[in-house]
Each structure stands twice: as structure tokens, then as C-alpha cells.
ZAMARGU-4260 file (C-alpha; in steps of 0.2 Angstrom, whole numbers, plus 5000, padded with zeros to 4 digits):
<rodrens>
0) 4908/4929/4999 | 4912/4946/4988 | 4925/4956/4983 | 4926/4976/4977 | 4938/4979/4965
5) 4939/5001/4961 | 4944/5007/4945 | 4947/4998/4930 | 4966/5001/4928 | 4979/4989/4925
10) 4980/4987/4940 | 4962/4984/4948 | 4958/4974/4930 | 4973/4960/4933 | 4966/4962/4953
15) 4948/4957/4948 | 4955/4942/4936 | 4967/4937/4948 | 4952/4936/4961 | 4942/4926/4950
20) 4955/4916/4944 | 4954/4906/4961 | 4935/4907/4963 | 4931/4924/4972 | 4915/4935/4963
25) 4919/4951/4962 | 4910/4968/4957 | 4923/4978/4949 | 4919/4998/4949 | 4924/5011/4937
30) 4919/5030/4935 | 4922/5029/4919 | 4904/5023/4904 | 4923/5016/4891 | 4938/5018/4889
35) 4950/5030/4880 | 4959/5021/4867 | 4972/5039/4865 | 4988/5040/4872 | 5003/5029/4877
40) 5003/5032/4898 | 5010/5019/4904 | 5022/5011/4891 | 5035/4999/4904 | 5030/4982/4907
45) 5041/4972/4914 | 5043/4951/4914 | 5038/4946/4933 | 5020/4958/4929 | 5020/4953/4910
50) 5024/4933/4920 | 5005/4940/4930 | 4998/4943/4912 | 5001/4927/4904 | 4998/4916/4920
55) 4979/4926/4914 | 4980/4922/4897 | 4986/4936/4890 | 5004/4931/4884 | 4999/4941/4871
60) 5005/4957/4877 | 5024/4951/4878 | 5025/4943/4860 | 5016/4963/4853 | 5027/4973/4864
65) 5044/4979/4860 | 5062/4976/4866 | 5072/4989/4863 | 5090/4983/4865 | 5103/4998/4867
70) 5102/5009/4879 | 5112/5027/4874 | 5116/5042/4885 | 5120/5057/4880 | 5124/5075/4888
75) 5125/5090/4879 | 5132/5087/4862 | 5142/5072/4865 | 5136/5056/4871 | 5145/5046/4885
80) 5138/5030/4885 | 5131/5013/4877 | 5126/4996/4884 | 5116/4982/4876 | 5103/4971/4888
85) 5109/4956/4891 | 5098/4941/4885 | 5081/4939/4896 | 5089/4918/4902 | 5068/4918/4906
90) 5052/4912/4889 | 5051/4933/4895 | 5057/4946/4889 | 5068/4956/4905 | 5053/4971/4900
95) 5040/4979/4884 | 5037/4994/4877 | 5015/4995/4875 | 5003/5007/4879 | 4992/5006/4891
100) 4976/5003/4880 | 4981/4989/4875 | 4985/4979/4890 | 4966/4988/4895 | 4961/4982/4878
105) 4964/4966/4882 | 4961/4962/4903 | 4945/4970/4897 | 4943/4954/4883 | 4949/4940/4898
110) 4940/4951/4912 | 4924/4949/4898 | 4927/4930/4899 | 4923/4928/4917 | 4908/4923/4924
115) 4915/4926/4941 | 4917/4947/4937 | 4903/4960/4937 | 4908/4975/4930 | 4898/4993/4935
120) 4906/5003/4920 | 4899/5022/4927 | 4900/5023/4945 | 4911/5037/4953 | 4916/5031/4970
125) 4910/5044/4984 | 4916/5036/4999 | 4916/5021/5011 | 4913/5015/5028 | 4916/4999/5035
130) 4900/4995/5046 | 4905/4974/5047 | 4907/4975/5030 | 4913/4988/5015 | 4900/4999/5008
135) 4904/5009/4997 | 4895/5024/4989 | 4894/5028/4971 | 4887/5042/4958 | 4878/5035/4942
140) 4868/5047/4924 | 4855/5035/4935 | 4859/5042/4951 | 4867/5035/4971 | 4870/5016/4969
145) 4878/5008/4983 | 4887/4991/4980 | 4892/4979/4998 | 4903/4967/5001 | 4916/4956/5010
150) 4932/4967/5007 | 4938/4981/4992 | 4954/4982/4982 | 4955/5001/4983 | 4962/5004/4962
155) 4958/5020/4960 | 4974/5028/4957 | 4982/5044/4962 | 4961/5054/4962 | 4954/5044/4972
160) 4953/5053/4988 | 4936/5047/4990 | 4941/5031/4995 | 4952/5040/5005 | 4946/5050/5014
165) 4932/5033/5016 | 4949/5025/5029 | 4957/5041/5035 | 4975/5043/5021 | 4982/5055/5011
170) 4996/5051/5002 | 5011/5064/5013 | 5024/5066/5000 | 5030/5079/4991 | 5027/5085/4971
175) 5043/5091/4959 | 5038/5112/4953 | 5047/5105/4933 | 5031/5099/4924 | 5037/5086/4911
180) 5028/5083/4893 | 5025/5069/4885 | 5023/5067/4865 | 5019/5051/4856 | 5025/5052/4838
185) 5024/5042/4823 | 5036/5043/4814 | 5049/5033/4801 | 5067/5034/4812 | 5078/5022/4803
190) 5089/5014/4819 | 5081/5022/4833 | 5065/5005/4835 | 5080/4995/4846 | 5086/5007/4856
195) 5081/5020/4874 | 5088/5036/4870 | 5094/5049/4887 | 5099/5067/4886 | 5104/5073/4900
200) 5105/5094/4896 | 5104/5096/4876 | 5106/5110/4866 | 5091/5107/4862 | 5083/5109/4878
205) 5098/5116/4889 | 5099/5113/4909 | 5083/5100/4907 | 5083/5084/4901 | 5074/5073/4886
210) 5070/5052/4887 | 5063/5046/4870 | 5057/5026/4870 | 5052/5015/4852 | 5036/5004/4855
215) 5027/4995/4844 | 5020/5001/4826 | 5034/5016/4823 | 5028/5026/4836 | 5042/5034/4848
220) 5037/5041/4866 | 5047/5060/4870 | 5048/5065/4887 | 5053/5082/4891 | 5058/5091/4904
225) 5052/5109/4906 | 5049/5125/4916 | 5034/5126/4931 | 5025/5138/4917 | 5024/5129/4906
230) 5011/5131/4891 | 5005/5118/4878 | 4994/5126/4870 | 5003/5140/4866 | 5016/5130/4859
235) 5002/5121/4847 | 4999/5135/4843 | 5013/5143/4841 | 5024/5133/4832 | 5033/5130/4845
240) 5029/5111/4846 | 5034/5106/4828 | 5051/5116/4830 | 5054/5106/4852 | 5050/5087/4840
245) 5061/5094/4825 | 5075/5097/4833 | 5078/5077/4837 | 5071/5070/4823 | 5077/5082/4811
250) 5066/5086/4793 | 5057/5070/4791 | 5038/5069/4791 | 5029/5066/4811 | 5010/5063/4815
255) 5009/5068/4837 | 4996/5056/4842 | 4996/5062/4862 | 5001/5073/4870 | 4999/5080/4885
260) 5008/5087/4904 | 5009/5079/4922 | 5019/5084/4936 | 5031/5071/4946 | 5028/5064/4965
265) 5031/5054/4979 | 5016/5050/4989 | 5013/5032/5001 | 5001/5033/5010 | 5005/5027/5032
270) 4992/5011/5027 | 4991/4999/5012 | 4975/4989/5023 | 4963/5002/5031 | 4950/4985/5040
275) 4944/4980/5026 | 4950/4990/5013 | 4967/4986/5002 | 4974/5002/4995 | 4983/4996/4982
280) 4995/5009/4964 | 4993/5024/4967 | 4981/5024/4975 | 4992/5023/4989 | 5009/5029/4978
285) 5015/5039/4971 | 5034/5040/4961 | 5041/5048/4946 | 5042/5036/4932 | 5060/5035/4929
290) 5062/5016/4931 | 5044/5009/4927 | 5040/5008/4945 | 5023/5014/4944 | 5011/5002/4936
295) 5023/4986/4938 | 5023/4990/4959 | 5004/4991/4956 | 5002/4974/4952 | 5013/4969/4960
300) 5001/4976/4973 | 4988/4965/4967 | 4993/4948/4966 | 4998/4952/4985 | 4979/4954/4987
305) 4972/4945/4980 | 4980/4927/4985 | 4978/4934/5001 | 4963/4938/5002 | 4954/4922/4993
310) 4964/4913/5006 | 4955/4922/5020 | 4936/4920/5012 | 4941/4901/5008 | 4945/4900/5027
315) 4962/4894/5023 | 4970/4909/5034 | 4962/4920/5044 | 4957/4940/5044 | 4977/4942/5051
320) 4985/4937/5035 | 4980/4953/5026 | 4990/4964/5040 | 5007/4956/5030 | 4998/4962/5012
325) 5004/4981/5020 | 5019/4977/5029 | 5024/4965/5012 | 5016/4982/5001 | 5022/4997/5010
330) 5042/4992/5012 | 5040/4989/4992 | 5031/5007/4991 | 5046/5013/5003 | 5059/5006/4990
335) 5056/5012/4976 | 5052/5031/4983 | 5068/5029/4989 | 5075/5022/4972 | 5063/5034/4962
340) 5072/5049/4972 | 5089/5046/4969 | 5086/5048/4952 | 5075/5063/4951 | 5089/5071/4958
345) 5103/5070/4952 | 5088/5074/4934 | 5083/5089/4946 | 5096/5093/4958 | 5087/5100/4973
350) 5102/5109/4978 | 5120/5117/4977 | 5127/5101/4984 | 5120/5089/4971 | 5121/5100/4957
355) 5137/5101/4962 | 5138/5080/4961 | 5128/5078/4944 | 5141/5090/4935 | 5157/5079/4941
360) 5149/5063/4938 | 5146/5066/4920 | 5160/5078/4918 | 5168/5064/4922 | 5160/5050/4916
365) 5163/5055/4897 | 5179/5050/4901 | 5179/5036/4915 | 5170/5021/4910 | 5168/5020/4931
370) 5158/5034/4933 | 5142/5025/4920 | 5135/5017/4933 | 5132/5035/4943 | 5123/5043/4927
375) 5106/5040/4936 | 5093/5038/4920 | 5081/5024/4931 | 5082/5011/4940 | 5069/4998/4930
380) 5058/4988/4939 | 5063/4975/4949 | 5054/4966/4961 | 5055/4970/4978 | 5062/4954/4989
385) 5049/4949/5005 | 5067/4940/5015 | 5059/4952/5032 | 5041/4947/5031 | 5033/4943/5045
390) 5029/4926/5029 | 5046/4923/5025 | 5053/4907/5037 | 5073/4916/5039 | 5087/4903/5034
395) 5104/4905/5041 | 5113/4896/5030 | 5105/4910/5018 | 5106/4928/5022 | 5099/4942/5009
400) 5116/4955/5005 | 5104/4968/5001 | 5098/4975/4987 | 5112/4967/4974 | 5118/4978/4960
405) 5109/4987/4945 | 5104/4975/4934 | 5104/4959/4944 | 5095/4948/4954 | 5100/4942/4973
410) 5102/4920/4973 | 5086/4917/4976 | 5083/4911/4994 | 5069/4914/5006 | 5060/4929/5001
415) 5064/4929/4984 | 5054/4925/4969 | 5054/4911/4963 | 5066/4914/4946 | 5057/4910/4930
420) 5061/4889/4928 | 5058/4874/4917 | 5056/4858/4923 | 5052/4844/4916 | 5044/4853/4904
425) 5037/4866/4915 | 5039/4885/4922 | 5041/4882/4939 | 5031/4899/4941 | 5014/4893/4932
430) 5015/4878/4944 | 5016/4892/4961 | 5004/4900/4955 | 4989/4887/4958 | 4992/4886/4977
435) 5005/4884/4985 | 5019/4873/4981 | 5033/4861/4990 | 5049/4858/4978 | 5056/4842/4983
440) 5078/4840/4980 | 5079/4818/4975 | 5073/4807/4987 | 5065/4819/4998 | 5044/4811/4999
445) 5031/4827/5001 | 5018/4825/5012 | 4999/4817/5008 | 4990/4831/5003 | 5004/4841/4998
450) 5007/4848/4982 | 5020/4845/4977 | 5036/4842/4960 | 5054/4839/4958 | 5067/4850/4957
455) 5086/4841/4955 | 5099/4849/4964 | 5110/4862/4961 | 5100/4869/4942 | 5094/4891/4944
460) 5090/4886/4965 | 5106/4878/4968 | 5095/4870/4979 | 5104/4855/4990 | 5102/4837/4996
465) 5088/4834/5004 | 5081/4851/5004 | 5062/4855/5000 | 5057/4873/4995 | 5042/4879/5001
470) 5033/4894/4986 | 5019/4904/4990 | 5003/4908/4976 | 5014/4921/4971 | 5028/4914/4968
475) 5040/4917/4979 | 5050/4907/4991 | 5042/4906/5008 | 5053/4895/5016 | 5070/4882/5014
480) 5063/4866/5024 | 5076/4850/5029 | 5066/4842/5037 | 5046/4835/5034 | 5044/4840/5050
485) 5049/4861/5047 | 5033/4861/5033 | 5020/4863/5045 | 5027/4878/5052 | 5035/4886/5038
490) 5015/4885/5030 | 5012/4892/5047 | 5020/4903/5043 | 5015/4911/5026 | 4998/4909/5032
495) 5001/4919/5047 | 4993/4907/5056 | 5010/4907/5066 | 5018/4919/5073
</rodrens>
């Protein structure tokens, strides 16, 4: 039983490693002969993404990355407000800034040590069919190749048209007219290494925005919103790019390490499961990067797909469990699209009403702290909550109140990611990721043969006397139970064996 993972960016790498850790052989296919180590690309990695990577042996990514502590927001030539990020409250930072190239390097090292992963580089996917299995057609420098697998996870990114055509899907949605220029620079900017700066309509980029993120090694990532007809080559040749950078950093030495121009999109496929193929990451959904919901959401796709495929291939669940991949992760993609669309509507107003709203909010924010939460420069990535999932057993005593305020998490309960807490010297998430786990309160005895751990009453979970919490292999709570007979139907529901 083999799974083909198509594309070996961070999402594909994560999917391959998660499958192999669960004993599933993987063929990891990528069109590039070698990595391109240049450029920051995706840089902001959220705590729960770092947690997944740490579970695979890549805890160094959290240690190497840089976490800024202060967010500063400017409008034109004045600072509107700043705020300090709260403490982590976890073994991991809330997020780190670290180049995608470094993430790929570390994950590649883990893949090289994993005998269940067969890496096929230089294989460009040209199509696929599903005649009782998945047949992937590839072009290589030695000619066409065909790969067969029982299932496939497609992580081929925004340009994965061949895969999407093969399953009858396309990325439907909108693209924004304005472009964004991205530069990585090396410079000594004293005092900037621990803060993120966001500028609305600065004098040196009138009518548009600029975002500055610090990265390790005295590097800074600068994003400028630029017109649709922007010409990077002309700016470099004429010296305008140098003037653009110096308008921000002043007259000091710097080096451009990488630069690129992007157009942002909001696009989704209709189905993230098509037969034996699961679409993940940018192959399934594209959103604007403000809030870092692209790669982080893709890693969540990979974990969701991996544990479900492993259960199906081991005979612990039927093929119908894979329908819940679409149900859960497509809902997450829709929410990410809603959040980032609201941000882009504030950054790039689409009509007079939006322009008036933005102008009013920015003007009010200069003197009224109550307006600060309305200034939308991006809501940082957060987990999606599977409270409405067909795998989740609802608890009427713990109703879900909807998306919580920015920077906060909902109370623990069914459909919520387990808090990152330590009990008896072990992190609960580490135990959960070994398979289904039953957390019991004192005095509750787990049924024979069920992997369990005891948790205190109250605490970070808010567990009540006599309760047992069923946790999925991705550390999401599947059910809160009050007597042993409830376990069997809750577990059956979490494996899609019971409707």
C-alpha cells in the first residue's frame, strides 16, 4: 500500500514524513532536480505548524526562527499604535519568521533518513488517472515515467494545473490587480529586529502599503504594494529600487539578497477529495499572505490527510473517512479566504464604500484606541476548529461560540485543538499524535486495550469529574464522554464508521 505525494515543498514534505511515521510507504515526486536555496518565500510559521514539525524531529526550526515581540502600525507619516505580543503560554513560540528554504533543508534531512520515503526528483507531473488506483504520468530528462499508488496527496502548488485537470478541478476565484514587490535585504537596523512594521499610505509609497518583517541573520523582508504595470527590471536599472529601499532604511549599507514580484489571489477548488486524490496546500487554495494563512493551512491539510490515509490503509477505517478530509479542510480554506478577503478589502478597497470605511477607521485610530482593532493589516494564522465536522461528537454543555477575538482561542472542547499543555512531565499533544488517545479524569477507568492518560480535573482543559476526552491523532478533541459506553460510538464516529 503506497501513497504518492506530488510536490515536495513544505506541505508535501510534511505529508510524506507524517505518512512514513505511521508506517505508510511514500513515493515523493517533485519536478525540480534540486532545491533553490535563494529567497525567503513563505516566512511566518505558526505555533501549531512548528508543533507538527517538532513531532517529526524538526524542533530546531522553532529554535532557529525569529519571533518579533512588537507590532507597529503607521498611517502616512505618523505611528497610529503599537502592541506587544502576549507570552507564549506554551513550549513553543506563537510563531517564528524563518525562510522557507531553511524549512525545506531541515525537512529534506529528515526525509533522507526515512527508508519508507522514495524521493523522485526531476519528475514533472503531466497528468493522472484513477483506474482502480492512482496512475501519475511524469516527464523526466530520460523520458516519460508512470508511477502507480493506492492514493495520492497533491501538493503541487498554484501551478499544479495538470493534477487539477486530472481530477476535474480548477482554482476558481479572483486575482487582485495590484502587484506586490518583495525584497530580502541584509542590513544593520538597530532596534528593528524584534518588531514588525506596517505602513498605510506612507509618503514614500503613496496610496499603497508597505510591510516589514525581521528575519534571522540581520535580514529583513520588505513588501511593497505596487501598481499593476510595475517594472522591477526598469527600477533596478534606473536606480529607483535603491531609492525605494533607502526611503525606508536611510543612508546605510545594505545588500539585496532576493527580490520578486507577486500577484495575490483568493481561489479555491470545489472538492479537496477527488476519488483517490486529496488536494492540499496551494494546489487546493490560494489566499493573500497577510496573516500567513497559506503554508500554515497547507501543513494542517497534510496532517489531516496523513492520519486519515494511514487509518484507511491499515484497515482501521473505511474509504469514507477520506470524505471528512474535504469536509474539514475545505471549510478551513473557506474561512481563510473570508479572513484574508476582509484584509485585502481594507488594504486595497474595491469601491467607494470600502474606501470611505478605510479612511474613517485610519483617521479615528490616530486618537481613539477603540478603533485600533478595526485597522486590518492581517489576522495571524490560527487553527481551524472542527466543531461542525461529521467526525466530532457535540457536547451540549460546551457549545461553540464562533470565531473568537483576534489573538485568542476558544475554550477546549469537541472539535478544538488540544491545548499545548504538559501533564505528568509529558506534552499531551505528543501523546495524542501517536494515535487515538483517551484522557481520563481521576477515578475514571479506560476500557481495556484503549491507550489512555490521566488528566487533572479543571486545569487547562477545564475537565470535569467523571469525564473522559477522546483525542484524534492530529490532537483535536473528538468527544467529551461521561460514561464508558459512550466511547465506542464516539470512536466509530471519529473514524467515520458511524453517522
